[in-house]
KOLMIGU-699909 format. One record per residue (C-alpha): residue number from 0; residue in one letter; x, y, z. Coordinates in nm, 4 decimals, padded with zeros to 6 digits. Each point is the difference from the previous one (the first is absolute). Example, Ala and Ser with C-alpha at 12.3 -4.5 7.8 and 13.67 -1.06 7.14 Angstrom:
2
{pos = 0&code = A&x = 01.2300&y = -00.4500&z = 00.7800}
{pos = 1&code = S&x = 00.1370&y = 00.3440&z = -00.0660}
//
This chain:
274
{pos = 0&code = M&x = -05.7724&y = -00.2206&z = -02.8670}
{pos = 1&code = P&x = 00.1477&y = -00.1074&z = 00.3362}
{pos = 2&code = P&x = 00.3611&y = 00.0992&z = 00.0675}
{pos = 3&code = V&x = 00.2807&y = -00.2384&z = -00.0866}
{pos = 4&code = R&x = 00.1263&y = -00.1459&z = 00.3258}
{pos = 5&code = V&x = 00.3677&y = -00.0778&z = 00.0493}
{pos = 6&code = S&x = 00.1314&y = -00.2777&z = 00.2196}
{pos = 7&code = R&x = 00.3113&y = 00.0277&z = 00.2124}
{pos = 8&code = P&x = 00.2150&y = -00.3057&z = 00.0810}
{pos = 9&code = R&x = -00.0560&y = -00.1111&z = 00.3567}
{pos = 10&code = R&x = 00.1775&y = -00.2264&z = 00.2467}
{pos = 11&code = Y&x = -00.2344&y = -00.2286&z = 00.1889}
{pos = 12&code = L&x = 00.0643&y = -00.2201&z = 00.3026}
{pos = 13&code = T&x = -00.2186&y = -00.3062&z = 00.0441}
{pos = 14&code = C&x = -00.0034&y = -00.3195&z = 00.2051}
{pos = 15&code = A&x = -00.1027&y = -00.3394&z = -00.1348}
{pos = 16&code = P&x = -00.3126&y = -00.1516&z = 00.1624}
{pos = 17&code = T&x = 00.1892&y = -00.3106&z = 00.1098}
{pos = 18&code = Y&x = -00.1636&y = 00.0060&z = 00.3428}
{pos = 19&code = F&x = -00.3138&y = 00.1979&z = -00.0862}
{pos = 20&code = D&x = -00.3050&y = -00.1168&z = 00.1950}
{pos = 21&code = V&x = -00.2921&y = 00.1386&z = 00.1991}
{pos = 22&code = T&x = 00.0536&y = -00.1330&z = 00.3513}
{pos = 23&code = Y&x = -00.1277&y = 00.3017&z = 00.1963}
{pos = 24&code = A&x = -00.2381&y = 00.2904&z = -00.0547}
{pos = 25&code = I&x = 00.1177&y = 00.3607&z = 00.0382}
{pos = 26&code = N&x = -00.2295&y = 00.1736&z = -00.2521}
{pos = 27&code = P&x = -00.3590&y = -00.0545&z = -00.1237}
{pos = 28&code = W&x = 00.1124&y = -00.1869&z = -00.3114}
{pos = 29&code = M&x = 00.1689&y = -00.2768&z = 00.1970}
{pos = 30&code = R&x = -00.1680&y = -00.3135&z = 00.1315}
{pos = 31&code = E&x = 00.2183&y = -00.1998&z = 00.2356}
{pos = 32&code = N&x = 00.1203&y = -00.3226&z = -00.1639}
{pos = 33&code = A&x = -00.1753&y = 00.0842&z = -00.3273}
{pos = 34&code = P&x = 00.1020&y = -00.2425&z = -00.2754}
{pos = 35&code = V&x = 00.2771&y = 00.1358&z = -00.2217}
{pos = 36&code = D&x = 00.1006&y = -00.1454&z = -00.3354}
{pos = 37&code = T&x = 00.3745&y = 00.0421&z = 00.0403}
{pos = 38&code = A&x = 00.0773&y = -00.1122&z = -00.3546}
{pos = 39&code = L&x = -00.2430&y = 00.2570&z = -00.1417}
{pos = 40&code = A&x = 00.1443&y = 00.2697&z = 00.2258}
{pos = 41&code = R&x = 00.3469&y = -00.0741&z = -00.1339}
{pos = 42&code = T&x = -00.1238&y = 00.0084&z = -00.3600}
{pos = 43&code = Q&x = -00.1763&y = 00.3333&z = 00.0543}
{pos = 44&code = W&x = 00.3035&y = 00.1546&z = 00.1684}
{pos = 45&code = E&x = 00.2257&y = -00.1167&z = -00.2823}
{pos = 46&code = A&x = -00.2405&y = 00.1584&z = -00.2508}
{pos = 47&code = L&x = 00.0338&y = 00.3329&z = 00.1826}
{pos = 48&code = V&x = 00.3804&y = -00.0167&z = -00.0040}
{pos = 49&code = R&x = -00.0072&y = -00.0915&z = -00.3683}
{pos = 50&code = A&x = -00.2322&y = 00.2922&z = -00.0811}
{pos = 51&code = Y&x = 00.2359&y = 00.2431&z = 00.1739}
{pos = 52&code = R&x = 00.3016&y = -00.1314&z = -00.1880}
{pos = 53&code = E&x = -00.1796&y = 00.0053&z = -00.3337}
{pos = 54&code = A&x = -00.0709&y = 00.3698&z = 00.0628}
{pos = 55&code = G&x = 00.3720&y = 00.0627&z = 00.0487}
{pos = 56&code = H&x = 00.0231&y = 00.0067&z = 00.3785}
{pos = 57&code = T&x = 00.2566&y = -00.1549&z = 00.2316}
{pos = 58&code = V&x = -00.1413&y = -00.2536&z = 00.2446}
{pos = 59&code = E&x = 00.1942&y = -00.1315&z = 00.2990}
{pos = 60&code = S&x = -00.1096&y = -00.2330&z = 00.2784}
{pos = 61&code = A&x = 00.0618&y = -00.0279&z = 00.3712}
{pos = 62&code = E&x = 00.0480&y = -00.3451&z = 00.1466}
{pos = 63&code = P&x = -00.3289&y = -00.1332&z = 00.1444}
{pos = 64&code = V&x = 00.0097&y = -00.1157&z = 00.3627}
{pos = 65&code = P&x = -00.1900&y = -00.2991&z = 00.1409}
{pos = 66&code = G&x = -00.2726&y = 00.1022&z = 00.2420}
{pos = 67&code = L&x = -00.0559&y = 00.3391&z = -00.1668}
{pos = 68&code = P&x = -00.2904&y = -00.0666&z = -00.2395}
{pos = 69&code = D&x = -00.0609&y = 00.3699&z = -00.0684}
{pos = 70&code = M&x = 00.3592&y = 00.0770&z = -00.0934}
{pos = 71&code = V&x = -00.1133&y = -00.0247&z = -00.3631}
{pos = 72&code = F&x = -00.1546&y = 00.3446&z = 00.0545}
{pos = 73&code = A&x = 00.3271&y = 00.1838&z = -00.0526}
{pos = 74&code = A&x = -00.1541&y = 00.3485&z = -00.0124}
{pos = 75&code = N&x = -00.0590&y = 00.0016&z = 00.3745}
{pos = 76&code = A&x = 00.3659&y = -00.0515&z = 00.0934}
{pos = 77&code = A&x = 00.1226&y = 00.3549&z = -00.0523}
{pos = 78&code = L&x = -00.0194&y = 00.3227&z = -00.1977}
{pos = 79&code = V&x = 00.3008&y = 00.0604&z = -00.2231}
{pos = 80&code = L&x = 00.0386&y = 00.3551&z = -00.1276}
{pos = 81&code = D&x = 00.3126&y = 00.1671&z = -00.1412}
{pos = 82&code = G&x = 00.1984&y = -00.3020&z = 00.1103}
{pos = 83&code = K&x = -00.1042&y = 00.0321&z = 00.3651}
{pos = 84&code = V&x = -00.1806&y = -00.2929&z = 00.1638}
{pos = 85&code = L&x = -00.2590&y = 00.0557&z = 00.2735}
{pos = 86&code = R&x = -00.0666&y = -00.3446&z = 00.1455}
{pos = 87&code = A&x = -00.3391&y = -00.1205&z = 00.1145}
{pos = 88&code = R&x = -00.1247&y = -00.0584&z = 00.3540}
{pos = 89&code = F&x = -00.2936&y = -00.2333&z = -00.0486}
{pos = 90&code = H&x = -00.3230&y = 00.0239&z = 00.1958}
{pos = 91&code = A&x = -00.0688&y = -00.3757&z = 00.0083}
{pos = 92&code = E&x = 00.2329&y = -00.2148&z = 00.2091}
{pos = 93&code = Q&x = -00.0036&y = -00.2678&z = -00.2710}
{pos = 94&code = R&x = 00.1604&y = 00.2345&z = -00.2538}
{pos = 95&code = Q&x = 00.2550&y = 00.1787&z = 00.2178}
{pos = 96&code = P&x = 00.2955&y = -00.2281&z = -00.0907}
{pos = 97&code = E&x = -00.0400&y = 00.0946&z = -00.3674}
{pos = 98&code = S&x = 00.1705&y = 00.3352&z = 00.0531}
{pos = 99&code = A&x = 00.3295&y = -00.1590&z = 00.1036}
{pos = 100&code = A&x = -00.0225&y = -00.2588&z = -00.2791}
{pos = 101&code = Y&x = -00.0311&y = 00.2730&z = -00.2624}
{pos = 102&code = A&x = 00.2761&y = 00.2027&z = 00.1665}
{pos = 103&code = L&x = 00.2394&y = -00.2804&z = -00.0944}
{pos = 104&code = W&x = -00.0841&y = 00.0502&z = -00.3671}
{pos = 105&code = F&x = 00.0405&y = 00.3774&z = 00.0194}
{pos = 106&code = K&x = 00.3374&y = -00.0280&z = 00.1715}
{pos = 107&code = A&x = 00.1224&y = -00.2575&z = -00.2523}
{pos = 108&code = A&x = -00.1147&y = 00.2328&z = -00.2804}
{pos = 109&code = G&x = 00.2113&y = 00.2850&z = 00.1376}
{pos = 110&code = F&x = -00.2632&y = 00.1975&z = 00.1891}
{pos = 111&code = D&x = 00.0184&y = 00.1214&z = 00.3591}
{pos = 112&code = P&x = -00.3528&y = -00.0644&z = 00.1272}
{pos = 113&code = Q&x = -00.1167&y = 00.2063&z = 00.2933}
{pos = 114&code = E&x = -00.0149&y = -00.2033&z = 00.3207}
{pos = 115&code = P&x = -00.3508&y = 00.0298&z = 00.1456}
{pos = 116&code = E&x = -00.0331&y = 00.0711&z = 00.3703}
{pos = 117&code = P&x = -00.1602&y = -00.2962&z = 00.1817}
{pos = 118&code = C&x = -00.2763&y = 00.2164&z = 00.1457}
{pos = 119&code = G&x = -00.0318&y = 00.2416&z = -00.2906}
{pos = 120&code = P&x = -00.3212&y = 00.0724&z = -00.1915}
{pos = 121&code = V&x = -00.1603&y = -00.2590&z = -00.2251}
{pos = 122&code = C&x = 00.1121&y = 00.0506&z = -00.3597}
{pos = 123&code = E&x = -00.0869&y = -00.2502&z = -00.2735}
{pos = 124&code = G&x = 00.2174&y = 00.1321&z = -00.2807}
{pos = 125&code = E&x = -00.1474&y = 00.0498&z = -00.3441}
{pos = 126&code = G&x = -00.3216&y = -00.1481&z = 00.1271}
{pos = 127&code = D&x = -00.0765&y = 00.3434&z = 00.1466}
{pos = 128&code = L&x = 00.2650&y = 00.2299&z = -00.1521}
{pos = 129&code = V&x = -00.0386&y = 00.1008&z = -00.3659}
{pos = 130&code = P&x = 00.2487&y = 00.2486&z = -00.1546}
{pos = 131&code = V&x = -00.1561&y = 00.2145&z = -00.2744}
{pos = 132&code = A&x = 00.0126&y = 00.3621&z = -00.1178}
{pos = 133&code = G&x = 00.2847&y = 00.0913&z = 00.2344}
{pos = 134&code = L&x = -00.1998&y = -00.1227&z = 00.3011}
{pos = 135&code = I&x = -00.0402&y = -00.3130&z = 00.2051}
{pos = 136&code = L&x = -00.3678&y = -00.0901&z = 00.0315}
{pos = 137&code = A&x = -00.0286&y = -00.1795&z = 00.3326}
{pos = 138&code = G&x = -00.2881&y = -00.2206&z = 00.1095}
{pos = 139&code = T&x = -00.1199&y = -00.0536&z = 00.3547}
{pos = 140&code = G&x = -00.3041&y = -00.1408&z = 00.1741}
{pos = 141&code = F&x = 00.0771&y = -00.3709&z = 00.0181}
{pos = 142&code = R&x = 00.3754&y = -00.0649&z = -00.0155}
{pos = 143&code = T&x = 00.2565&y = 00.2801&z = -00.0367}
{pos = 144&code = T&x = -00.0341&y = 00.2682&z = 00.2665}
{pos = 145&code = V&x = 00.0236&y = 00.3780&z = -00.0412}
{pos = 146&code = P&x = 00.3324&y = 00.0264&z = 00.1904}
{pos = 147&code = A&x = 00.1478&y = -00.2246&z = -00.2710}
{pos = 148&code = H&x = -00.1111&y = 00.2568&z = -00.2597}
{pos = 149&code = Q&x = 00.1984&y = 00.2609&z = 00.1889}
{pos = 150&code = E&x = 00.2953&y = -00.2376&z = 00.0212}
{pos = 151&code = A&x = -00.0107&y = -00.0551&z = -00.3775}
{pos = 152&code = Q&x = -00.0002&y = 00.3740&z = -00.0631}
{pos = 153&code = E&x = 00.3034&y = 00.0506&z = 00.2225}
{pos = 154&code = F&x = 00.1837&y = -00.2999&z = -00.1447}
{pos = 155&code = F&x = -00.0537&y = 00.0836&z = -00.3682}
{pos = 156&code = G&x = -00.0419&y = 00.3779&z = 00.0227}
{pos = 157&code = V&x = -00.3118&y = -00.0248&z = -00.2162}
{pos = 158&code = P&x = -00.3372&y = 00.1596&z = 00.0932}
{pos = 159&code = T&x = -00.2330&y = -00.2686&z = 00.1300}
{pos = 160&code = V&x = -00.3801&y = 00.0182&z = -00.0315}
{pos = 161&code = S&x = -00.2009&y = -00.2048&z = 00.2495}
{pos = 162&code = L&x = -00.3106&y = -00.1726&z = -00.1391}
{pos = 163&code = H&x = -00.2517&y = -00.1762&z = 00.2218}
{pos = 164&code = L&x = -00.1344&y = -00.3373&z = -00.1158}
{pos = 165&code = T&x = -00.3450&y = -00.0890&z = 00.1329}
{pos = 166&code = D&x = -00.0974&y = -00.3339&z = -00.1594}
{pos = 167&code = P&x = 00.1744&y = -00.3076&z = 00.1482}
{pos = 168&code = Y&x = -00.0014&y = -00.1729&z = -00.3399}
{pos = 169&code = F&x = 00.2413&y = 00.2749&z = -00.1055}
{pos = 170&code = Y&x = 00.2293&y = -00.0377&z = 00.2964}
{pos = 171&code = H&x = 00.3106&y = 00.1238&z = -00.1868}
{pos = 172&code = L&x = 00.0258&y = 00.3052&z = -00.2213}
{pos = 173&code = D&x = 00.1208&y = -00.2164&z = -00.2886}
{pos = 174&code = T&x = -00.3351&y = -00.1807&z = -00.0082}
{pos = 175&code = A&x = -00.1807&y = 00.3287&z = -00.0659}
{pos = 176&code = L&x = 00.2472&y = 00.2165&z = -00.1953}
{pos = 177&code = F&x = 00.2998&y = -00.0283&z = -00.2323}
{pos = 178&code = A&x = 00.2272&y = 00.2382&z = -00.1896}
{pos = 179&code = L&x = -00.0679&y = 00.0025&z = -00.3736}
{pos = 180&code = D&x = 00.3167&y = 00.1946&z = -00.0785}
{pos = 181&code = D&x = 00.2155&y = 00.2659&z = 00.1629}
{pos = 182&code = E&x = -00.2903&y = 00.2465&z = 00.0269}
{pos = 183&code = N&x = -00.3361&y = -00.1782&z = 00.0208}
{pos = 184&code = I&x = -00.1867&y = -00.2778&z = 00.1801}
{pos = 185&code = A&x = -00.2955&y = -00.2356&z = -00.0211}
{pos = 186&code = Y&x = -00.2057&y = -00.0565&z = 00.3150}
{pos = 187&code = Y&x = -00.3305&y = -00.1116&z = 00.1539}
{pos = 188&code = P&x = -00.1467&y = 00.3047&z = 00.1776}
{pos = 189&code = E&x = -00.2346&y = -00.1910&z = 00.2320}
{pos = 190&code = A&x = 00.2949&y = -00.1706&z = 00.1705}
{pos = 191&code = F&x = 00.0960&y = 00.3350&z = 00.1576}
{pos = 192&code = S&x = -00.1387&y = 00.2385&z = 00.2588}
{pos = 193&code = P&x = -00.1819&y = 00.3091&z = -00.1341}
{pos = 194&code = G&x = 00.2950&y = 00.2256&z = 00.0783}
{pos = 195&code = S&x = 00.2472&y = -00.2324&z = -00.1689}
{pos = 196&code = R&x = -00.2222&y = -00.0176&z = -00.3095}
{pos = 197&code = E&x = 00.0035&y = 00.3788&z = -00.0134}
{pos = 198&code = V&x = 00.3793&y = 00.0076&z = 00.0312}
{pos = 199&code = L&x = 00.0384&y = -00.2495&z = -00.2847}
{pos = 200&code = G&x = -00.2435&y = 00.1976&z = -00.2135}
{pos = 201&code = R&x = 00.2042&y = 00.3173&z = 00.0502}
{pos = 202&code = L&x = 00.3365&y = -00.1648&z = -00.0615}
{pos = 203&code = F&x = -00.1064&y = -00.2169&z = -00.2942}
{pos = 204&code = P&x = -00.2957&y = 00.1593&z = -00.1826}
{pos = 205&code = D&x = 00.0712&y = -00.2160&z = -00.3077}
{pos = 206&code = A&x = 00.0214&y = -00.3297&z = 00.1899}
{pos = 207&code = V&x = -00.1619&y = -00.3173&z = -00.1290}
{pos = 208&code = T&x = -00.2658&y = -00.1167&z = 00.2445}
{pos = 209&code = A&x = -00.1137&y = -00.3583&z = 00.0419}
{pos = 210&code = T&x = -00.3359&y = -00.1518&z = 00.0859}
{pos = 211&code = G&x = -00.0592&y = -00.2214&z = 00.3008}
{pos = 212&code = D&x = -00.0139&y = -00.3082&z = -00.2217}
{pos = 213&code = D&x = 00.3393&y = 00.0778&z = -00.1515}
{pos = 214&code = A&x = 00.1482&y = 00.0749&z = 00.3419}
{pos = 215&code = M&x = -00.1298&y = -00.3265&z = 00.1459}
{pos = 216&code = A&x = 00.1554&y = -00.1784&z = -00.3002}
{pos = 217&code = F&x = 00.3414&y = 00.1334&z = 00.1114}
{pos = 218&code = G&x = 00.0059&y = 00.2444&z = -00.2900}
{pos = 219&code = L&x = 00.1747&y = 00.2632&z = 00.2121}
{pos = 220&code = N&x = 00.2680&y = -00.2434&z = 00.1127}
{pos = 221&code = S&x = 00.1721&y = 00.0639&z = -00.3319}
{pos = 222&code = V&x = 00.3465&y = 00.0977&z = -00.1205}
{pos = 223&code = S&x = 00.0624&y = 00.2579&z = -00.2723}
{pos = 224&code = D&x = 00.3245&y = 00.0856&z = -00.1771}
{pos = 225&code = G&x = -00.1511&y = 00.3172&z = -00.1451}
{pos = 226&code = R&x = -00.1433&y = -00.1790&z = -00.3026}
{pos = 227&code = H&x = -00.0698&y = -00.3648&z = 00.0786}
{pos = 228&code = V&x = -00.2361&y = -00.0640&z = 00.2901}
{pos = 229&code = F&x = 00.0277&y = -00.3509&z = 00.1415}
{pos = 230&code = I&x = -00.3510&y = -00.0563&z = 00.1289}
{pos = 231&code = S&x = -00.2498&y = -00.2618&z = 00.1126}
{pos = 232&code = P&x = -00.2008&y = -00.1214&z = -00.3015}
{pos = 233&code = R&x = -00.3139&y = 00.0032&z = 00.2157}
{pos = 234&code = A&x = 00.0082&y = 00.3802&z = 00.0268}
{pos = 235&code = T&x = -00.1578&y = 00.0370&z = -00.3423}
{pos = 236&code = G&x = -00.1400&y = 00.3497&z = 00.0411}
{pos = 237&code = L&x = 00.3310&y = 00.1403&z = 00.1192}
{pos = 238&code = V&x = 00.1825&y = -00.1774&z = -00.2822}
{pos = 239&code = D&x = -00.2243&y = 00.1809&z = -00.2492}
{pos = 240&code = R&x = 00.0442&y = 00.3406&z = 00.1665}
{pos = 241&code = L&x = 00.3777&y = -00.0343&z = 00.0039}
{pos = 242&code = A&x = 00.0043&y = -00.0921&z = -00.3683}
{pos = 243&code = E&x = -00.2118&y = 00.3067&z = -00.0776}
{pos = 244&code = R&x = 00.2688&y = 00.2114&z = 00.1710}
{pos = 245&code = G&x = 00.2759&y = -00.1463&z = -00.2176}
{pos = 246&code = Y&x = 00.1397&y = -00.2540&z = 00.2461}
{pos = 247&code = V&x = 00.0598&y = -00.3584&z = -00.1107}
{pos = 248&code = P&x = -00.1653&y = -00.2451&z = 00.2421}
{pos = 249&code = V&x = 00.1882&y = -00.3259&z = 00.0471}
{pos = 250&code = P&x = -00.2399&y = -00.2421&z = 00.1728}
{pos = 251&code = V&x = 00.1708&y = -00.2415&z = 00.2391}
{pos = 252&code = D&x = -00.2122&y = -00.2373&z = 00.2074}
{pos = 253&code = L&x = 00.1214&y = -00.0326&z = 00.3594}
{pos = 254&code = S&x = -00.3303&y = -00.1299&z = 00.1327}
{pos = 255&code = E&x = 00.1616&y = -00.2623&z = 00.2230}
{pos = 256&code = F&x = 00.1691&y = 00.2785&z = 00.1949}
{pos = 257&code = H&x = -00.3304&y = 00.1805&z = 00.0479}
{pos = 258&code = K&x = -00.0760&y = -00.2650&z = 00.2634}
{pos = 259&code = A&x = 00.2610&y = 00.1714&z = 00.2168}
{pos = 260&code = G&x = -00.1106&y = 00.3531&z = -00.0907}
{pos = 261&code = G&x = 00.2799&y = 00.0583&z = -00.2501}
{pos = 262&code = G&x = 00.0494&y = 00.0535&z = -00.3702}
{pos = 263&code = I&x = 00.2416&y = 00.1380&z = -00.2555}
{pos = 264&code = K&x = 00.1317&y = 00.2978&z = 00.1946}
{pos = 265&code = C&x = 00.0187&y = -00.1936&z = 00.3243}
{pos = 266&code = C&x = 00.2393&y = -00.2388&z = -00.1742}
{pos = 267&code = T&x = 00.2165&y = 00.2817&z = -00.1351}
{pos = 268&code = Q&x = 00.2497&y = 00.2256&z = 00.1765}
{pos = 269&code = E&x = 00.1380&y = 00.2780&z = -00.2210}
{pos = 270&code = V&x = 00.3692&y = 00.0677&z = 00.0593}
{pos = 271&code = R&x = 00.0406&y = 00.3707&z = -00.0770}
{pos = 272&code = T&x = 00.3581&y = 00.1195&z = -00.0321}
{pos = 273&code = P&x = 00.1307&y = 00.3415&z = -00.1111}
//
């Protein structure tokens, strides 16, 4: 029998897709001026928020800003750990104003977000920084740079493990890996360099691994509360493997956001406080 998994109440920050669109291309999933069904995007996003609340989680929203179509991807704005907020410095010029927009929410919510240096290293928040097992797993290769990993370690005082992404379709760590609970992960090995795969194998020998089909279906861009795993319904193989391990998959279709290279996790910033 698989173990009985236990959920822990979470606090999630989101941003409504009021201005969501695909007007530029900054990753392989995006096609400039691709048609977007804005009504469907809103319906899908609302279904995600509803699923979180039905599982007992708190969901809050930052105010969307005109001209920032990717602001819906709240995960990239920062990493929040033990009540400390490390703000993003975005790689793409089109997304750079998002950091200041999210800082307004954090300040209003009583946080003191770190002020990024104008010429500091690229850091795309939870897109490339995943806290798990007393570590911060930190992606690099396409967006966040290694100096930002070092910055995160100094800022949070948590050991940071650099992982090199090699496939441009998995341009952020959160497209190729997610934390299942406080101790374990699910990931797609082929998204990483050989050395990074070996590191993950040593750190997480009991990890759940995904196939290429499940990864391309945004199955690794998932959110877990330790029991419920909010996951793309198209990642059918991964859904089955998680259920075999005692997790409870909660399929949520965010296919309209896949056009911009995002999914469930991209739309979800976890606010971790002591």
